[in-house]
C-alpha angles and dihedrals in degrees: 000000000000124000089245095061103025098087131041126196120206122199128185130207108181105306096343116099114194124197119215125190110228126215099198095188094052096034094229134139125210121192111229113168145341131218130192119235128203092263140342114323113247103173141333138206131190124231109253094234112009123068094249134122121206114207131193114211134182139176087222136058141180106345090351117113114234130210100171115058128160147159114218134191117221125190114226112217122214090263092050099256119140135227133170114270114199129327122332109240122226118237124207093229142000112299109218091188141008138184143181123234117244092256092053096236103121145027113220116200122193122212118199104189134064094038094317128270148178132231119202121201122187117230113231120224089261092053096254121129123259129206116292120275109247112245129202117260118253100033109157113230097168140246098302118000108202104169140017121206133175118226114247092253089057097227098099135050124210123211112201105215109195098186121209130267120245116270134194092267100031139046123236117285107218123235130228147172106243120192130195131190113228133203111192089332098314110126127221120183111253116164142351119205113192115156112213088004091301093289111137087012114114112163112184103171136002137194131199120226108249096234112011132060096258131125121201116203128194106212105208098186097052102027093239137137109221125189122204127186111233109187115179094356095304119119114220111243094239132037118257091210136022123188137176112249094199128086087220106033091169092056105058111166125200116281091025107147138172107232141181123352133204137172124222113255090246090058094233100105137040124200129204126186118225111202139184136171099172106170097029095103092053093045089237129125119288107285099204141273138131125298108175146110114255111213121205129186114221122225105233092215105042104017090236114157121225119193112238106163149004107211111196111228093208086225143083124263113349105211097173137014135170142195121224115249091255094053097237102107134046121190121190123197122211116209102216147004121252137177117249130193118226124169090349091304124113121217135169122244108198128210109274154147115267111206121206133182112228114223126216085254091056095250122134128238116196113234108172147314124249109204117224117203118233126174128205111322095354117131133205089224108166141016134166143164122237127191113234100202 
C-alpha cells in the first residue's frame, strides 16, 4: 500500500468526524470526508486487528451535564472513509475515554462524573458491540477517572484517577492508579497505587512500554512525567523516576496542564503534551503558558527518561496527539482558537493540527499547521492516526 493511502487521520469537532488522507513521506494531510456522530466525539480507539474504530460520544463535556451518551462502531474502508457498523450502544454517562483490549474482545469506557465508573461492552465476532457486561455494585473507580487502559497481557484494566485540586470550598481529592482483574469483561478490584496517599498525584493519561514492564504517567496536576515499574501486571507503589515536563518548571502559569502521552513505536522515546489556555475562560487574549511537546529519550536498561526537546506546537491547548504506526510523523490537535498578543498586535490562532516529522533521534521538526474551523463553543476535541494496512 502506498504512503499516500496507508495512514488515515481522524479529527473531531463536536459531533463531526473528518477523515484526512495522510502522506507520511511528505508530511501532508488532505481532508476527504466528514460524518456526523450521535453527539460530540469524546475519544476513539481502533480495533487491534479489524478495520473498525470505536467512538465515544456525549451531548455533555467538562462541567456540562449530558443526556445523550453512546459508543459507536465505525467500519474503516480501505481508503479510510467511515460508516456505521451495527447499532450504537447507549452509555449511562459521558465517557471521557475508552479503549479496546489487545485481543480485541471488549471496549472499556471510563466515566469521570457521578463517582466515576466503567462500562464494558463485548465485541462480537463481526466487530459490532454487544450488550454491556454486568458489574458488581460498589466498585471504587476513584475521584475523577480520566482514562482506562488495558495491561499488555490483557488480564487487567487500569483506571487512571486524576483526582481534583483543592478549591476554595473543597479540599483536594487525591489521585490514584486503580487496577482491576477482568474475566470476560467482569471486573474485580486488584490494586490501588497512590503515592503519598494520592495527594499531589494527578495522573491524566498513561502509556505502557511496548516491550518492557514500564508504565509512563503524565501527571496533569503537577506537570510531571512519572515512571513506574509494572512487573507481572503489578504497578510498583512508588515511581522509579520523576521528571518535569515543562521547559520552565519554576514559572507555572494558571491553566498549565500536562496532557496526553505516547511512546514511539520503537520504544525509545516518550512524548508528553504541555498545554495552556490561560485567558480562555474570561474571553480575553491568551495570557501565557507553555504549549509544546516534551520529548524524552528512554534508557533501554532502566527505563529512565531524559529530556531532549521541547517542540512548540504553534497552537493553543493540545488535547490529543498521535504518532503514525511507522513512527515518522506526529500530529498534535489543539482544542480551540484564542487571540494572542504579540508586539502590541492581537491576532487569532485557530484550532488546528500541527504536523511534525519525527527524527531517528526522536526529536520533532515542525512541518506545518492545518487550521481547523470551530464556531462559538465548538471544540476540536479528539484526533488520531490509524494504519490502513
